[in-house]
C-alpha positions as CSV (number, residue, x, y, z in Angstrom):
1,M,93.3,89.7,104.3
2,T,95.8,87.6,106.1
3,S,96.1,84.0,106.9
4,P,96.4,82.6,110.5
5,G,99.5,83.7,112.2
6,N,99.4,87.1,110.5
7,N,101.2,85.8,107.4
8,S,100.0,87.1,104.1
9,F,98.8,84.9,101.3
10,P,101.2,83.8,98.5
11,I,100.7,84.8,94.9
12,G,99.0,81.6,93.9
13,K,96.4,81.6,96.7
14,L,95.6,85.2,96.0
15,S,95.1,84.4,92.3
16,M,92.7,81.6,93.3
17,L,90.7,83.8,95.7
18,L,90.5,86.6,93.1
19,A,88.8,84.2,90.6
20,V,86.5,82.5,93.0
21,L,85.5,85.6,95.0
22,R,85.0,87.9,92.0
23,D,81.3,88.7,92.8
24,H,81.7,88.4,96.6
25,S,82.3,91.2,99.1
26,W,85.6,89.7,100.2
27,N,87.0,90.4,96.8
28,E,88.0,93.9,97.9
29,D,90.2,92.4,100.7
30,V,92.0,90.2,98.1
31,E,92.5,93.2,95.7
32,N,93.9,95.3,98.6
33,E,96.5,92.7,99.5
34,L,97.5,92.3,95.8
35,K,98.0,96.1,95.6
36,E,99.9,96.2,98.9
37,K,102.3,93.6,97.6
38,G,102.8,95.4,94.3
39,Y,101.3,92.5,92.2
40,R,99.9,93.2,88.7
41,Y,96.6,91.5,88.3
42,V,93.4,91.4,86.2
43,V,90.2,89.5,86.2
44,G,88.1,88.6,83.2
45,K,85.3,86.4,82.0
46,V,84.9,84.1,79.0
47,G,82.4,81.7,77.7
48,A,82.9,79.5,74.7
49,M,82.9,76.0,73.2
50,D,86.1,76.7,71.4
51,L,89.3,76.2,73.4
52,N,91.2,78.6,71.2
53,K,88.7,81.4,72.1
54,V,89.2,80.8,75.8
55,I,93.0,80.9,75.4
56,A,92.8,84.0,73.3
57,A,90.6,85.8,75.7
58,I,92.9,85.2,78.7
59,E,96.0,86.0,76.7
60,T,94.5,89.2,75.2
61,T,93.3,90.3,78.6
62,A,96.9,89.9,80.0
63,K,98.4,91.9,77.1
64,N,95.8,94.7,77.1
65,N,96.1,95.2,80.9
66,H,100.0,95.1,80.8
67,I,100.3,92.0,82.9
68,I,102.8,90.8,80.3
69,N,104.8,92.5,77.6
70,K,103.3,91.3,74.3
71,D,106.7,91.9,72.6
72,L,108.7,89.7,74.9
73,Y,108.4,86.1,73.8
74,H,109.4,84.6,77.1
75,E,106.6,86.5,78.9
76,V,103.9,85.4,76.3
77,H,105.3,81.8,76.5
78,A,105.1,81.7,80.4
79,L,101.5,82.9,80.3
80,Y,100.6,80.3,77.7
81,H,101.9,77.5,79.8
82,A,100.1,78.8,82.9
83,I,96.9,79.0,80.9
84,I,97.2,75.5,79.5
85,E,98.0,74.1,83.0
86,A,94.9,75.9,84.4
87,L,92.7,74.6,81.6
88,Q,93.8,71.0,82.3
89,G,92.2,71.5,85.7
90,V,89.0,72.8,84.3
91,G,88.8,70.0,81.7
92,R,89.9,67.3,84.2
93,G,93.1,66.7,82.2
94,M,91.4,67.0,78.8
95,V,92.1,70.3,77.1
96,Q,89.2,70.3,74.6
97,F,85.7,71.5,74.9
98,G,83.6,72.0,71.8
99,D,85.0,68.9,70.0
100,I,83.3,66.7,72.6
101,L,80.2,69.0,73.1
102,R,81.3,70.7,76.2
103,T,81.0,74.5,76.8
104,V,82.5,76.7,79.5
105,G,81.5,79.8,81.3
106,L,84.6,81.0,83.2
107,T,86.0,83.8,85.4
108,F,89.7,84.0,85.3
109,S,92.4,85.9,87.1
110,I,96.0,86.5,86.2
111,V,98.5,87.6,88.8
112,R,102.1,88.5,88.3
113,G,104.8,89.2,90.8
114,K,107.5,87.8,93.1
115,L,107.0,84.8,95.3
116,G,107.5,86.7,98.5
117,E,109.4,89.5,100.2
118,S,112.5,87.2,100.7
119,S,112.6,85.9,97.1
120,E,114.3,88.8,95.2
121,Q,116.5,86.4,93.2
122,S,113.7,84.1,92.1
123,G,112.4,86.7,89.6
124,E,108.7,87.1,88.7
125,W,106.0,84.4,88.4
126,I,102.6,84.3,86.8
127,A,99.5,82.6,88.2
128,V,96.4,81.9,86.2
129,S,93.3,80.7,88.0
130,I,90.1,79.8,86.3
131,Y,86.7,79.2,88.0
132,G,83.3,78.6,86.5
133,T,81.1,75.9,84.9
134,I,81.7,73.3,82.3
135,G,79.2,70.9,80.7
136,A,76.9,70.1,77.9
137,P,75.8,73.1,75.9
138,K,72.4,73.1,77.6
139,K,71.3,75.2,80.7
140,G,71.3,73.0,83.8
141,F,73.7,70.4,82.4
142,E,76.9,72.0,83.7
143,H,78.9,71.8,86.9
144,E,81.6,73.8,88.7
145,A,85.2,73.5,87.8
146,F,88.5,75.1,88.8
147,G,91.9,75.2,87.3
148,Y,95.2,76.7,88.3
149,G,98.5,77.3,86.4
150,F,101.7,78.7,87.6
151,N,104.9,79.5,85.7
152,H,108.2,81.4,86.0
153,I,108.6,84.4,83.7
């Protein structure tokens, strides 16, 4: 999967595509590009009314799939900030759900790697993309939402 002009997609865009295209046939192309670039990535799902459960699910998935080293505080901290930033997009700036009777059903992706081939000195970055629904805890009263967070490790 390449963008016009035969340039490959950057880490953030690949993270977004991975979350949005999870159940689409194009997902394989996204995963192939991630593998070719040597990125570490994972996709997961979470549904909850409790914000802490959403954060915990994303963080646990990253740790269990070795996207971050759970013993290195700066890696956990970078992930946390990317998660919070992404959740601000899902909640339209408000990072709370159950307290105001909103529930979420989300697919999330976490991608870790360099910004590009020419950015050896910039270190590694982590991108968190979240796509799904948010709304009242009643079927049919939700709408689509997307959030994105990006942080240096």
